[in-house]
C-alpha positions in Angstrom: 47.0 -48.1 -39.0 44.7 -45.6 -40.8 42.9 -44.6 -37.6 46.2 -43.7 -36.0 46.9 -41.3 -38.8 43.4 -39.8 -38.5 43.8 -39.4 -34.8 47.2 -37.8 -35.2 45.8 -35.3 -37.6 43.0 -34.6 -35.1 45.6 -34.1 -32.3 47.6 -31.7 -34.5 44.5 -29.6 -35.2 43.6 -29.8 -31.5 47.1 -28.5 -30.6 46.6 -25.5 -32.9 43.2 -24.7 -31.3 44.6 -25.2 -27.8 47.4 -22.7 -28.5 45.0 -20.1 -29.8 42.5 -20.7 -27.0 45.3 -20.6 -24.4 46.7 -17.3 -25.7 43.2 -15.7 -25.7 42.5 -17.0 -22.2 45.9 -15.5 -21.1 45.0 -12.1 -22.5 41.6 -12.1 -20.9 43.0 -13.4 -17.6 45.6 -10.7 -17.5 42.9 -8.1 -18.2 40.8 -9.4 -15.2 44.0 -9.6 -13.1 44.7 -5.9 -13.7 41.2 -5.1 -12.4 41.9 -7.2 -9.3 45.1 -5.4 -8.6 43.6 -2.0 -9.0 40.8 -2.9 -6.7 42.9 -4.3 -3.9 45.6 -1.6 -4.1 42.8 1.1 -4.1 41.1 -0.6 -1.2 44.2 -0.9 0.9 45.2 2.7 0.1 41.8 4.1 1.2 41.9 1.9 4.3 45.4 3.0 5.3 45.4 6.7 4.3 42.0 8.1 3.3 39.8 6.7 6.1 42.5 7.4 8.7 42.0 11.2 8.2 38.4 11.3 6.9 35.5 9.7 8.8 33.2 7.5 6.8 29.7 8.8 6.2 27.3 7.2 8.7 23.7 6.3 7.8 22.2 8.9 10.1 23.8 11.5 7.8 21.2 10.5 5.2 18.4 12.0 7.4 19.8 15.5 7.3 18.6 16.7 3.9 14.9 17.5 3.5 12.9 14.8 1.6 13.0 15.9 -2.1 10.2 14.6 -4.3 11.4 11.4 -6.1 9.7 9.5 -8.9 10.0 5.7 -9.3 9.4 4.4 -12.8 8.2 0.9 -13.2 7.5 -0.7 -16.6 4.9 -3.5 -16.3 4.0 -6.0 -19.0 2.0 -9.0 -17.8 2.9 -8.3 -14.2 -0.4 -9.4 -12.6 -0.1 -10.1 -8.9 3.4 -8.5 -8.7 3.1 -4.7 -8.7 0.7 -4.8 -5.8 3.2 -6.7 -3.7 5.9 -4.3 -4.7 3.9 -1.2 -3.7 2.9 -2.8 -0.4 6.5 -3.8 0.4 7.9 -0.4 -0.6 5.2 1.4 1.5 5.9 -0.6 4.6 9.7 -0.8 4.4 10.9 2.5 2.8 12.2 5.0 5.4 11.0 7.8 3.1 7.6 9.4 2.3 8.0 12.0 -0.5 7.9 9.6 -3.5 5.5 8.5 -6.2 5.5 5.3 -8.2 4.5 5.5 -11.9 3.6 2.1 -13.4 3.7 1.8 -17.2 1.0 -0.6 -18.5 -0.3 -1.5 -21.9 -3.8 -1.2 -23.5 -3.8 -4.9 -24.5 -2.9 -6.0 -20.9 -6.1 -5.6 -19.0 -5.2 -8.0 -16.2 -2.1 -5.9 -15.2 -4.2 -2.7 -15.5 -6.8 -4.1 -13.1 -4.1 -5.0 -10.7 -2.6 -1.6 -10.9 -6.0 0.0 -10.5 -6.5 -1.9 -7.2 -3.1 -0.8 -6.1 -3.8 2.9 -6.9 -7.0 2.7 -4.9 -5.0 1.7 -1.8 -1.8 3.7 -2.4 -2.5 7.3 -3.5 1.2 7.7 -4.5 0.9 5.0 -7.1 -0.2 6.1 -10.6 -1.2 4.1 -13.6 0.2 5.0 -17.0 -1.2 3.4 -20.2 1.3 3.3 -23.0 0.2 4.7 -26.4 1.0 1.5 -28.3 0.0 -2.1 -27.5 2.6 -4.2 -25.9 5.1 -5.6 -25.6 7.1 -2.8 -26.9 10.7 -2.2 -25.6 11.3 -1.3 -22.0 12.6 2.0 -23.2 9.4 2.8 -25.0 7.4 2.0 -21.9 9.7 4.3 -19.8 9.2 7.1 -22.3 5.4 6.9 -21.8 5.9 6.8 -18.1 8.2 9.8 -18.2 5.7 11.8 -20.2 3.0 11.0 -17.6 5.4 12.1 -14.8 6.0 15.5 -16.5 2.2 16.0 -16.9 1.7 15.1 -13.2 4.3 17.7 -12.3 2.3 20.4 -14.1 -0.9 19.3 -12.6 0.4 19.0 -9.0 2.7 22.0 -9.1 5.4 19.5 -8.1 9.0 19.2 -9.3 10.7 15.8 -9.0 14.4 16.0 -8.2 15.2 12.3 -8.9 13.9 9.7 -11.4 14.5 6.1 -10.3 14.4 3.0 -12.4 12.9 -0.2 -10.9 11.2 -3.4 -12.1 8.0 -4.7 -10.7 9.7 -7.6 -9.0 12.4 -5.5 -7.2 12.7 -5.6 -3.4 13.8 -2.1 -2.4 16.1 -1.5 0.5 14.8 0.6 3.5 17.4 3.4 3.0 17.5 3.5 -0.8 15.6 6.7 -1.3 17.4 8.3 1.6 20.6 7.6 -0.1 19.4 8.9 -3.5 18.0 12.0 -1.7 21.4 12.6 -0.1 23.3 12.4 -3.4 20.9 13.6 -6.1 21.8 17.3 -5.9 25.5 16.4 -6.5 25.4 13.4 -8.8 23.5 12.9 -12.1 23.5 9.1 -12.2 23.6 7.1 -8.9 23.7 3.3 -9.1 23.5 1.0 -6.1 24.4 -2.8 -6.2 22.1 -5.6 -7.2 22.2 -8.8 -5.2 20.0 -11.7 -6.4 18.1 -13.7 -3.9 19.3 -17.2 -3.1 17.5 -20.3 -4.2 18.1 -24.0 -3.4 21.8 -24.8 -3.5 21.6 -27.0 -6.5 19.8 -24.4 -8.7 22.9 -23.4 -10.6 21.0 -21.5 -13.2 19.6 -18.9 -10.8 22.6 -18.9 -8.5 25.2 -18.2 -11.2 23.6 -14.7 -11.4 24.4 -14.4 -7.7 28.1 -15.1 -8.4 28.3 -12.7 -11.4 26.6 -9.7 -9.7 28.5 -10.2 -6.4 31.8 -9.8 -8.3 30.6 -7.3 -10.9 29.1 -4.9 -8.3 31.6 -5.6 -5.6 34.8 -5.0 -7.7 34.5 -4.4 -11.4 32.1 -1.4 -11.4 33.8 0.4 -8.5 37.1 0.1 -10.4 35.4 1.4 -13.6 34.0 4.4 -11.8 37.4 5.1 -10.2 39.4 5.0 -13.4 36.9 6.1 -16.1 34.4 8.1 -14.1 31.6 6.2 -15.9 29.0 3.9 -14.4 26.8 1.5 -16.4 23.3 1.6 -15.1 21.9 -1.8 -14.0 18.4 -0.8 -15.1 17.2 -1.1 -11.5 18.4 0.8 -8.5 19.4 3.7 -10.7 18.6 7.3 -9.9 18.9 10.1 -12.4 19.0 13.7 -11.4 16.5 16.2 -12.9 19.4 17.8 -14.8 20.3 14.4 -16.3 16.8 13.5 -17.3 16.2 16.9 -19.0 19.5 16.4 -20.9 18.4 13.0 -22.1 15.1 14.5 -23.3 17.0 17.3 -25.1 19.4 14.9 -26.8 16.5 12.7 -27.9 14.4 15.6 -29.3 11.8 15.0 -26.6 12.4 11.3 -26.1 14.7 10.3 -23.2 15.2 6.6 -23.8 16.3 4.9 -27.0 13.2 2.9 -28.0 15.2 0.5 -30.2 17.8 -0.3 -27.5 17.4 -3.6 -25.6 19.7 -2.2 -22.8 18.5 1.4 -22.5 20.1 1.5 -19.1 23.6 0.8 -20.5 23.0 3.3 -23.3 22.1 6.1 -20.9 25.2 5.7 -18.8 27.4 6.4 -21.9 25.2 9.3 -23.1 25.4 11.0 -19.8 29.2 10.6 -19.7 29.4 12.3 -23.1 27.5 15.2 -21.6 30.0 15.5 -18.8 27.5 14.4 -16.2 28.7 13.1 -12.8 28.1 9.3 -12.3 28.7 7.4 -9.1 28.4 3.8 -8.0 27.6 3.7 -4.3 28.3 0.8 -1.9 26.9 2.3 1.3 26.7 0.0 4.3 24.0 0.8 7.0 25.6 -0.2 10.3 23.6 0.6 13.3 25.3 0.8 16.7 24.6 -2.2 18.9 26.0 -2.8 22.4 26.1 -6.5 21.6 26.6 -6.9 17.9 24.7 -9.8 16.6 26.7 -12.7 15.2 27.0 -12.7 11.5 24.1 -14.8 10.2 26.3 -16.8 7.8 29.8 -18.1 8.2 32.3 -15.9 6.4 29.8 -13.1 5.7 31.1 -9.6 6.0 28.9 -7.3 8.2 29.7 -4.3 6.1 29.2 -6.0 2.8 26.0 -7.8 3.8 24.4 -4.5 4.9 25.0 -2.3 1.8 22.0 -0.4 0.4 21.1 -2.6 -2.6 18.3 -4.0 -4.8 17.3 -7.6 -4.4 15.3 -9.8 -6.7 14.9 -13.3 -8.0 16.6 -14.1 -11.3 15.5 -16.8 -13.8 15.8 -20.4 -12.5 15.3 -22.2 -15.9 18.0 -22.5 -18.5 15.9 -21.3 -21.4 14.8 -18.2 -19.6 18.3 -17.4 -18.5 19.6 -17.8 -22.0 16.8 -15.6 -23.4 17.6 -12.8 -20.8 21.4 -12.9 -21.3 21.1 -12.9 -25.1 19.1 -9.7 -24.8 21.9 -8.2 -22.6 24.6 -9.4 -25.1 22.8 -7.9 -28.1 22.2 -4.6 -26.3 25.7 -4.2 -24.7 28.0 -5.8 -27.2 26.4 -5.4 -30.7 24.0 -2.5 -30.3 26.4 -0.7 -28.0 29.2 -0.9 -30.6 26.8 0.1 -33.4 25.5 3.1 -31.4 28.5 4.4 -29.5 31.5 3.0 -31.3 34.7 4.0 -29.6 35.4 7.2 -27.5 38.3 9.6 -27.3 39.2 8.6 -23.8 41.6 5.5 -23.9 40.5 4.6 -20.4 36.9 4.5 -21.3 37.7 2.6 -24.4 39.4 0.0 -22.3 36.2 -0.6 -20.3 34.2 -0.6 -23.5 36.5 -3.3 -24.8 35.9 -5.2 -21.5 32.1 -4.9 -22.1 32.5 -6.2 -25.7 35.1 -8.9 -25.2 32.3 -11.2 -24.0 31.3 -11.7 -27.6 34.6 -13.7 -28.0 35.2 -14.8 -24.4 31.9 -16.7 -24.1 32.9 -18.9 -27.1 36.5 -19.1 -25.8 35.4 -20.2 -22.4 33.1 -22.8 -23.8 35.8 -24.1 -26.2 38.2 -24.4 -23.3 35.7 -26.5 -21.5 35.4 -28.9 -24.5 39.1 -29.0 -24.9 39.6 -29.9 -21.2 37.0 -32.7 -21.6 38.9 -34.1 -24.6 42.3 -33.9 -23.0 40.9 -35.5 -19.9 39.5 -38.4 -22.0 42.8 -38.8 -23.7 44.6 -38.9 -20.4 42.2 -41.5 -19.1 42.8 -43.6 -22.2 46.5 -43.5 -21.7 46.1 -44.5 -18.0 43.8 -47.4 -19.0 45.9 -48.6 -21.9 49.6 -48.8 -20.9 50.8 -49.5 -24.5 48.8 -46.6 -26.0 50.8 -44.0 -28.0 51.8 -40.9 -26.0 49.2 -38.6 -27.6 49.7 -35.7 -25.3 53.4 -35.6 -26.3 52.5 -33.2 -29.1 52.4 -30.4 -26.4 55.9 -31.4 -25.0 59.0 -29.4 -25.8 57.3 -26.0 -26.1 58.6 -24.1 -23.1 56.7 -20.9 -24.0 53.5 -22.9 -24.1 54.3 -24.4 -20.6 54.7 -20.8 -19.3 51.3 -19.9 -20.8 49.6 -22.9 -19.3 51.1 -22.2 -15.8 50.1 -18.6 -16.1 46.6 -19.5 -17.1 46.3 -22.0 -14.2 47.5 -19.3 -11.8 45.1 -16.7 -13.3 42.2 -19.2 -13.1 43.1 -19.9 -9.5 43.0 -16.2 -8.8 39.7 -15.9 -10.7 38.2 -18.6 -8.4 39.6 -16.9 -5.3 38.2 -13.5 -6.3 34.8 -15.1 -6.9 34.8 -16.9 -3.6 35.8 -13.7 -1.7 33.1 -11.5 -3.2 30.3 -14.1 -3.1 31.2 -15.0 0.5 31.2 -11.3 1.6 27.5 -11.0 1.0 26.2 -14.6 1.0 28.6 -16.5 3.2 31.3 -19.1 2.6 28.9 -21.9 1.6 27.8 -19.9 -1.5 31.3 -18.7 -2.0 32.6 -22.3 -2.4 29.7 -23.3 -4.5 30.5 -20.5 -6.9 33.5 -22.6 -8.2 31.4 -25.4 -9.8 28.9 -22.9 -10.9 31.6 -21.3 -13.1 31.3 -24.1 -15.6 27.5 -23.9 -15.7 27.7 -20.1 -16.1 30.1 -20.5 -19.1 27.5 -22.8 -20.7 24.7 -20.3 -20.2 26.8 -17.5 -21.6 27.8 -19.5 -24.6 24.2 -20.5 -25.5 23.1 -16.9 -24.9 25.8 -15.6 -27.3 24.8 -18.2 -29.9 21.2 -17.1 -29.6 22.1 -13.4 -29.9 24.0 -14.1 -33.1 21.2 -16.1 -34.6 18.7 -13.3 -33.8 20.9 -10.6 -35.3 21.4 -12.7 -38.5 17.7 -13.3 -38.8 16.9 -9.6 -38.3 19.8 -8.3 -40.4 20.6 -5.5 -37.9 21.1 -5.7 -34.1 18.9 -2.6 -33.6 15.9 -4.4 -35.2 15.9 -7.3 -32.6 12.6 -7.1 -30.7 12.5 -6.8 -26.9 12.1 -10.2 -25.2 10.8 -9.8 -21.7 11.9 -12.2 -19.0 9.5 -13.1 -16.2 10.7 -13.1 -12.6 9.4 -14.3 -9.3 8.5 -12.0 -6.4 9.0 -13.0 -2.8 5.7 -13.6 -1.0 4.8 -11.1 1.6 1.3 -12.3 2.5 -1.9 -10.4 2.2 -4.0 -9.6 -0.8 -4.8 -6.5 -2.8 -8.3 -5.5 -1.7 -10.4 -3.9 -4.4 -12.6 -1.2 -2.8 -16.2 -0.8 -3.7 -17.2 2.9 -4.3 -18.7 4.8 -1.4 -21.8 5.5 -3.4 -22.4 1.7 -3.9 -22.0 1.0 -0.2 -24.4 3.7 0.9 -27.0 2.2 -1.4 -26.2 -1.4 -0.5 -26.4 -0.6 3.2 -29.8 1.0 2.8 -28.7 4.5 3.9 -30.0 6.1 0.7 -31.9 5.0 -2.3 -30.6 5.2 -5.9 -33.0 8.1 -6.5 -31.8 10.0 -3.5 -28.2 9.4 -4.4 -28.8 10.7 -8.0 -30.6 13.8 -6.6 -27.7 14.4 -4.1 -25.3 14.4 -7.0 -27.4 16.8 -9.0 -27.7 19.2 -6.1 -24.3 18.8 -4.6 -23.3 21.9 -2.6 -20.6 23.9 -4.3 -17.2 23.4 -2.5 -18.2 20.1 -0.9 -17.6 16.5 -1.9 -20.7 14.3 -2.2 -20.6 12.8 1.3 -20.1 16.2 3.0 -22.9 17.7 0.9 -25.3 14.9 1.9 -24.5 15.6 5.6 -25.1 19.3 5.2 -28.4 18.7 3.5 -29.5 16.3 6.2 -29.8 13.3 3.9 -27.4 11.2 6.0 -25.7 11.5 9.4 -22.0 11.6 10.1 -22.2 8.1 11.5 -23.9 6.8 8.4 -21.1 8.1 6.3 -18.3 6.9 8.6 -19.5 3.3 8.7 -19.1 2.5 5.0 -15.8 4.4 4.8 -14.4 2.2 7.6 -15.9 -1.0 5.9 -14.4 0.1 2.6 -10.9 0.4 4.1 -11.2 -2.5 6.5 -10.7 -0.7 9.8 -13.0 0.0 12.8 -15.3 3.0 13.0 -15.5 4.9 16.3 -17.2 8.0 17.7 -14.5 10.2 19.3 -15.1 12.0 22.6 -12.8 15.0 22.3 -13.0 15.9 26.0 -11.6 12.5 27.0 -8.5 12.4 24.9 -5.5 11.7 27.1 -3.3 14.8 27.5 -0.1 12.7 27.7 -0.9 11.2 24.2 -1.7 14.7 22.8 1.7 15.8 23.9 3.3 12.6 22.5 2.0 13.3 19.0 3.8 16.5 17.7 1.8 19.3 16.2 3.3 18.9 12.7 2.5 15.1 12.7 -1.1 15.6 13.8 -1.8 18.4 11.4 0.0 17.0 8.4 -1.7 13.6 8.6 -5.0 14.9 10.1 -4.9 12.4 13.0 -5.7 12.5 16.7 -4.3 10.1 19.3 -7.1 8.1 21.0 -5.5 5.5 23.3 -2.8 2.9 23.7 -3.7 -0.6 22.7 -0.9 -2.5 24.4 2.2 -1.1 22.7 0.3 0.2 19.7 -1.0 3.8 19.5 -4.5 4.1 18.1 -5.2 7.1 16.0 -8.4 8.6 14.8 -8.8 9.9 11.2 -11.8 10.9 9.1 -10.5 9.3 5.9 -8.2 6.6 4.5 -4.6 6.7 5.7 -2.4 5.0 3.1 0.3 2.6 4.1 3.0 5.0 3.2 1.7 7.6 5.5 1.0 5.1 8.3 4.5 3.8 8.1 5.9 7.4 8.2 3.8 8.2 11.3 5.1 5.1 13.0 8.7 6.0 12.2 8.2 9.6 13.4 6.6 8.6 16.6 8.9 5.6 17.2 6.1 3.2 18.0 3.6 1.0 16.2 0.3 2.7 15.1 -3.0 1.8 13.7 -6.1 3.9 13.0 -9.8 4.0 13.2 -12.3 6.1 11.2 -13.9 8.9 13.2 -17.2 10.6 12.4 -16.9 13.5 10.0 -15.7 16.7 11.6 -14.5 15.1 14.9 -10.8 15.1 14.0 -11.1 18.5 12.3 -12.5 20.1 15.5 -10.1 18.1 17.6 -7.1 19.4 15.7 -8.4 23.0 15.9 -9.0 22.6 19.6 -5.8 20.8 20.6 -3.2 21.9 18.0 -4.2 25.1 16.3 -6.4 27.0 18.7 -5.0 30.5 19.5 -4.7 31.6 23.1 -7.9 33.2 24.1 -10.1 31.4 21.6 -13.2 29.9 23.3 -14.0 26.2 23.3 -17.2 25.8 21.1 -18.5 23.0 23.3 -18.0 25.1 26.4 -20.2 27.8 24.7 -23.0 25.3 24.3 -22.7 24.2 28.0 -22.8 27.8 29.1 -25.9 28.4 27.0 -27.6 25.4 28.6 -26.6 26.5 32.1 -28.2 29.9 31.5 -31.3 28.4 30.2 -30.9 29.7 26.7 -31.3 26.2 25.3 -32.6 22.9 26.6 -29.9 20.7 28.1 -31.0 17.7 26.0 -30.4 19.8 22.8 -26.6 20.2 23.5 -25.5 16.8 22.0 -27.7 17.4 18.9 -26.3 20.9 18.4 -22.8 19.7 19.0 -23.1 16.9 16.4 -24.6 19.4 13.9 -21.7 21.8 14.5 -19.0 19.1 14.2 -20.3 17.2 11.2 -20.6 20.4 9.2 -16.9 21.5 9.6 -15.0 21.7 6.4 -11.3 21.8 5.8 -9.7 24.0 3.1 -8.3 21.0 1.3 -11.7 19.5 0.7 -12.9 22.7 -0.9 -9.8 22.9 -3.1 -10.4 19.3 -4.4 -14.2 19.7 -4.7 -13.8 22.9 -6.8 -11.2 21.3 -9.1 -8.2 23.4 -8.2 -6.4 20.2 -7.5 -7.1 16.5 -7.6 -6.8 14.5 -4.4 -3.4 12.9 -5.4 -1.9 16.2 -6.3 -3.1 17.7 -3.1 -1.5 14.9 -1.0 1.8 15.5 -2.9 1.6 19.2 -2.0 1.0 18.4 1.6 4.3 16.6 1.7 6.1 19.7 0.6 3.9 21.9 3.0 5.0 19.8 5.9 8.5 21.3 5.7 7.2 24.8 5.4 6.4 27.3 8.1 3.7 29.0 6.1 0.0 28.4 6.5 -1.5 26.2 3.9 -3.2 29.0 2.0 0.0 31.1 1.8 2.0 28.0 0.8 -0.4 27.3 -2.1 -0.1 30.9 -3.3 3.7 30.6 -3.2 3.5 27.4 -5.2 1.3 29.0 -7.8 -1.6 26.7 -7.2 -4.1 29.5 -6.5 -4.0 33.2 -6.4 -4.5 35.4 -3.4 -8.0 36.4 -4.7 -8.9 32.7 -5.1 -7.7 32.0 -1.5 -9.9 34.8 -0.1 -12.9 33.5 -2.0 -12.3 29.9 -0.8 -11.9 31.1 2.8 -15.2 33.0 2.5 -16.8 29.9 1.1 -15.4 27.8 3.9 -16.8 30.3 6.5 -20.2 30.1 4.8 -20.3 26.3 4.7 -19.4 25.6 8.3 -21.6 27.0 11.0 -20.3 28.6 14.1 -21.6 27.7 17.6 -22.9 31.3 17.9 -25.0 31.0 14.7 -26.4 27.7 15.9 -27.3 29.2 19.3 -29.0 32.2 17.6 -31.0 29.9 15.4 -31.8 27.6 18.3 -32.9 30.5 20.6 -35.1 32.0 17.8 -36.7 28.6 17.3 -37.2 28.3 21.1 -38.8 31.8 21.3 -41.1 31.0 18.4 -42.1 27.7 20.0 -42.9 29.5 23.3 -45.1 32.1 21.5 -46.9 29.4 19.6 -47.7 27.6 22.8 
């Protein structure tokens, strides 16, 4: 029958395709098996011999080096509602303080800009950068704009960042990440930590297949690559570059660090730094705290060490179209642009891993074709089972012993592939996800095939892989509660509360006292009181406002707050509210600083706004007063006891003295030597110095010695002493007596 001839021809063609596909799968499977063998041999060797003679680095070692300034670079295109959550989560969870976040926005994305402005108002270490060109440009172009802003900030703040960290707005950063980078950045030039996607509902195979791939890639493949080739592909997030590496990238690019045409600038950078002989490292560092009674592992089959590595977490796309779009960008950047830009290298070992990067262009089609072939062969087998007299179609594969060996080998390699996937997924996510990774292999093959198909279509349409436009993928961010609170300006609140009129406020601006900010100047001129200034500041921030009685501060709390903490953050301990320590401050304490105070004191803290000058005088009295210095309040009491002033005048004179005290930092900012953000950055460095603030600023080149002497003279002239107030009060008292 004619249909039998047609079907036989189809089977013959199928047999040829099957042979080709089987051989290609065998080659790829042996390649993967080689990586498996290297990983497990290396792991056993290190366990049996290396760690028997050398102790593993414990997490408390990360706290030994001083906190170096680190810059986090975040590109943001249409990230409204995300960057605020990231900054808040970072501020409240990071066990680090000396860092700044620079967010790259676009001039045609006003919603994201407004969101970042609100974040900057709450977090002084977050800085908005507006790119020169409208978006969306490439991620690399946005990062170039961010890097330029960082270098400008360094010059303005007299600050030198030692590490430059890549993150996305949706990243959830590990508590010890910056500690780890700080520990390694003076020895390594590219530091990459693992990425572990967040879980979703068990049947969301699209999102969860990322979980499988990253668990194996960052659990096994990249560590082997680093061990054999000494080269680490950056993941684009959780990557730290040393200053030396960043300057080398800028030099190579004639002033531009990131390749603006690359869709995977992170992958490109790893290869460029390797060519420069830079040191690259992939770090899987578990943070295991000692516990008398170790908690049971949360999920069955989960490894305590694997599940506690310092890593980046984020949600990956959960829709097929979005996942295909993202992966096609990766394929274009790594396979096609990577080959076009970097070609092959002199090192055969590195070329082997470059081949592994690029074999996906073939493997994705091969894997999909294998799935189709399996479906066809399965249908034929079912047909033969259902029709006893059917011709033995599958007999075309019989009698080929070498092909049987290939099939058996492929089945064994596939079994090993599944086993490896289960092991590495289970280590972080538990056995449930490990077993589910097996059916997700098929869905992942489909996504990779469609992504490869889309990548090829884009390249054909553009004519050149380097002309393909950046195609951003949106992500989800885990909800952490709370809202970004936009703050009204202090000027608006003073007028709205009826403290001053618009005309008085305008006049105060015109006649603002040199060396003072507007609020302090208005107090000095008697336009407002310290309480009238403190109330809107507290309302603006959302914390209570309290008058501080310096004489009643508990001595045990004053001893509990170390001198360097009190002076660095300009806070005074007031009382214990249950298990929470209540602090007094005269201005906003950002969440980063508040979290750092809590960590250093080992207890929960909150703060209230004190009247201007009360914390300043308290710090001088309890933490900086030299032995033999006289208590200013005691001088007033003595004057009243001797009849030099009326007793009822003591509170008035004391309030006048306290509210007119001025700190050197306010004068520096008011006179334009530094902006407030740059001054806060310098204070972080000063906290580790034994020098007085003025001497430290001279050493940093912020001001000269002559300028410091001038500023100190200005400070002395702006803030009255108790003696001068008494002399004026006594003179007024004598004039009043003569007049009467």
